[in-house]
C-alpha positions in Angstrom: 55.8 93.4 50.6 55.4 97.0 50.4 55.8 100.3 52.5 58.8 98.7 54.6 61.0 97.8 51.2 64.3 99.8 51.6 65.8 98.2 48.6 65.0 96.2 45.7 66.6 94.9 42.6 65.4 91.7 40.8 64.5 88.9 43.0 66.1 90.7 46.1 64.7 92.5 48.6 65.7 94.6 51.8 63.2 95.6 54.5 64.1 97.9 57.0 62.0 96.6 59.8 62.1 94.8 63.0 62.0 91.2 62.8 60.2 91.2 66.2 57.1 93.6 64.5 57.6 93.3 61.1 53.9 91.9 59.1 55.6 91.9 55.7 56.3 88.4 55.3 53.3 85.5 55.4 53.4 82.4 57.4 54.4 79.5 55.4 56.3 81.3 52.4 60.0 80.8 53.3 62.0 78.0 52.2 65.2 78.5 53.8 66.3 81.2 56.7 70.3 81.7 56.9 71.4 83.8 59.7 74.0 84.7 62.0 72.2 86.8 65.0 73.6 89.0 67.3 76.1 87.1 69.6 75.6 89.1 72.9 79.4 89.6 73.0 79.2 93.1 73.5 79.8 94.2 69.6 79.2 97.7 69.1 76.3 97.6 66.4 74.0 100.6 65.4 70.6 99.7 66.5 71.1 96.5 68.7 72.4 96.3 72.6 74.5 93.3 72.6 75.4 93.9 76.2 72.3 92.0 77.5 72.4 89.3 80.4 72.8 85.8 78.9 69.2 85.2 80.0 67.6 88.1 78.1 69.7 87.0 75.0 67.9 83.6 75.3 64.4 85.0 75.6 65.8 87.2 72.8 66.6 84.3 70.6 63.5 82.4 71.4 61.1 85.0 70.2 62.9 85.7 67.0 63.2 81.5 66.2 59.9 81.3 66.8 59.2 83.8 64.2 61.2 82.2 61.6 59.6 79.0 62.7 56.1 80.5 61.5 57.6 81.9 58.0 59.0 78.7 56.9 56.9 76.1 54.7 56.1 72.6 56.2 59.5 71.5 54.5 61.6 74.7 55.5 65.2 74.6 56.7 67.1 76.7 59.2 70.7 77.5 59.3 71.6 79.1 62.4 75.0 80.4 62.4 76.5 80.9 66.1 79.2 80.5 68.1 80.1 77.6 69.7 80.4 79.0 73.3 81.3 82.5 74.5 83.3 83.3 77.3 82.9 87.3 77.7 80.5 87.8 81.1 81.0 84.2 81.8 81.6 80.7 80.0 78.1 80.0 78.0 77.3 76.6 75.6 75.8 79.5 73.2 75.7 76.7 70.4 73.8 73.8 72.7 71.5 76.2 74.2 70.3 77.8 71.2 69.5 74.6 69.5 67.8 73.5 72.5 65.8 76.8 72.3 65.0 76.1 68.4 63.8 72.3 69.2 61.4 74.1 71.8 60.1 76.2 69.1 59.1 73.4 67.0 62.2 73.2 65.1 63.7 69.6 64.3 67.6 68.7 64.5 69.2 67.4 61.4 72.8 68.5 61.9 75.7 70.5 62.9 78.1 71.9 60.1 81.5 73.3 61.9 82.9 76.4 60.3 86.9 76.9 61.0 87.5 80.2 60.5 91.2 80.0 58.8 92.1 84.0 59.5 90.7 84.0 63.3 92.6 83.7 66.2 90.6 83.7 69.5 93.7 82.9 71.5 93.0 85.4 74.4 93.4 83.8 77.8 94.6 80.2 78.8 94.5 80.7 82.7 97.4 79.9 84.6 100.4 79.2 82.9 101.3 75.4 82.7 98.6 74.7 85.5 95.7 72.5 85.8 94.4 75.1 88.4 92.0 77.2 86.0 92.7 76.4 82.4 90.6 77.9 79.5 89.8 76.1 76.5 88.9 78.3 73.6 87.7 76.5 70.1 88.3 79.3 67.0 85.4 77.9 65.4 81.5 78.4 64.8 78.8 76.6 64.0 75.7 76.3 61.5 73.2 74.3 63.1 70.9 73.0 60.5 67.2 72.3 61.5 63.7 71.9 59.8 60.3 72.7 60.2 58.3 69.6 60.0 59.6 67.2 57.1 63.3 67.0 56.3 62.8 65.8 52.4 62.4 68.7 50.4 59.3 68.4 48.0 58.3 72.2 47.2 60.1 74.3 45.3 61.8 73.9 41.4 63.5 70.7 42.2 66.6 72.2 40.2 69.9 72.2 41.8 72.8 74.3 41.3 75.2 72.5 43.1 78.5 70.5 41.5 79.2 67.0 42.4 82.6 68.2 43.6 80.8 70.9 45.8 78.2 68.4 47.2 81.4 65.9 48.4 82.8 68.5 49.7 80.2 70.5 51.8 78.4 67.2 53.1 81.7 66.9 55.1 80.5 69.0 57.9 83.6 70.9 58.6 84.2 73.7 56.6 87.4 76.0 56.5 87.5 79.5 54.7 88.2 82.8 56.1 86.1 85.1 57.9 85.1 88.2 56.4 86.8 91.3 57.9 84.8 94.2 59.4 86.5 97.1 58.1 86.5 95.7 54.3 82.9 95.9 54.9 81.8 98.7 57.4 79.6 96.2 59.8 81.1 95.1 63.0 80.3 91.3 62.7 80.1 90.4 58.9 80.1 87.0 57.7 81.3 85.9 54.1 79.1 85.4 51.2 81.0 81.8 51.0 78.7 80.8 54.0 75.1 81.2 53.1 76.2 80.5 49.1 77.2 76.7 50.5 73.8 76.5 52.6 71.5 77.9 49.6 73.4 75.2 47.1 73.1 72.4 49.6 70.1 73.1 51.2 67.4 74.9 48.4 66.3 74.7 45.0 66.8 77.3 42.3 64.1 80.0 42.6 63.3 79.5 46.3 63.2 81.9 49.1 65.8 82.8 51.1 65.2 84.7 54.5 68.0 86.4 56.6 66.1 87.9 59.5 69.5 89.8 60.9 70.7 90.8 57.1 73.4 93.1 58.7 75.9 94.0 56.3 74.0 92.0 53.2 75.9 88.6 52.8 73.3 86.4 52.6 71.4 88.6 49.6 75.0 88.8 47.8 74.8 85.0 47.6 71.2 85.0 46.7 71.5 87.3 44.0 74.5 84.8 42.9 72.5 81.8 42.7 69.3 83.1 41.7 67.2 82.5 44.8 64.7 85.0 46.0 66.1 86.8 49.2 64.8 88.7 51.6 66.7 90.8 54.4 65.3 91.9 57.3 67.8 95.0 59.0 66.5 97.7 61.5 69.3 99.8 61.1 69.0 102.1 57.9 73.2 102.5 57.5 73.3 98.6 57.7 70.9 98.5 54.9 72.9 101.2 52.7 75.9 98.9 53.3 73.6 95.8 51.9 72.2 97.6 48.8 75.9 98.6 47.8 77.3 95.5 48.2 74.6 93.7 46.2 74.5 96.6 43.3 78.5 95.5 43.4 79.1 91.8 44.1 75.6 90.4 42.9 74.6 89.2 39.7 74.2 92.0 37.2 
């Protein structure tokens, strides 16, 4: 890891780089990937076109997911935070489609966590009022699809866990309820709360493991990695978001 490092602090690294072309990360060097990729929902990012066709989005997804598969160790895990579905530009089963793409890329499926965002209402359209003619059902949830590379049982790493009994009991229930993050507070159009990657790290990795977020955005995954003593690597193509993430790590991370 050299010339592409934008920010470095302790075990945390920010790479101002492109997930599709970066040569900085070695094959088989990552224990856990946690990411929330662009959703193709016409969100206004600085350096990403989020308005492509759904078919283009699926090709885009296949390409970066295959890179993650290569970067993971044989017992590496992959936590993919995506919508259940989308209704902008036509109804699409995003969760099902990206899970299928990941399996075709070589991942094995383990489980799906349903994240009930406590402060989000997606009530935008019901269709014809009180009529069976064309109703729309919109679930105000997101998914965290949990996949793995070659073997689910983790044998590499420190073997040291930092999850409490109560956390383990609560988080192995696959319905998580906590608030989303406000974009106005963070300065990024689609941030996810630190609570999400923090839970994934404690549940699916050991202390000292290497965690990668290939779409780092505002840096929530790296803040969580700093807080729970993981090596954290974030890839982000936009330098402004790299600056936002670095600032958050300084303010919110472990001293």
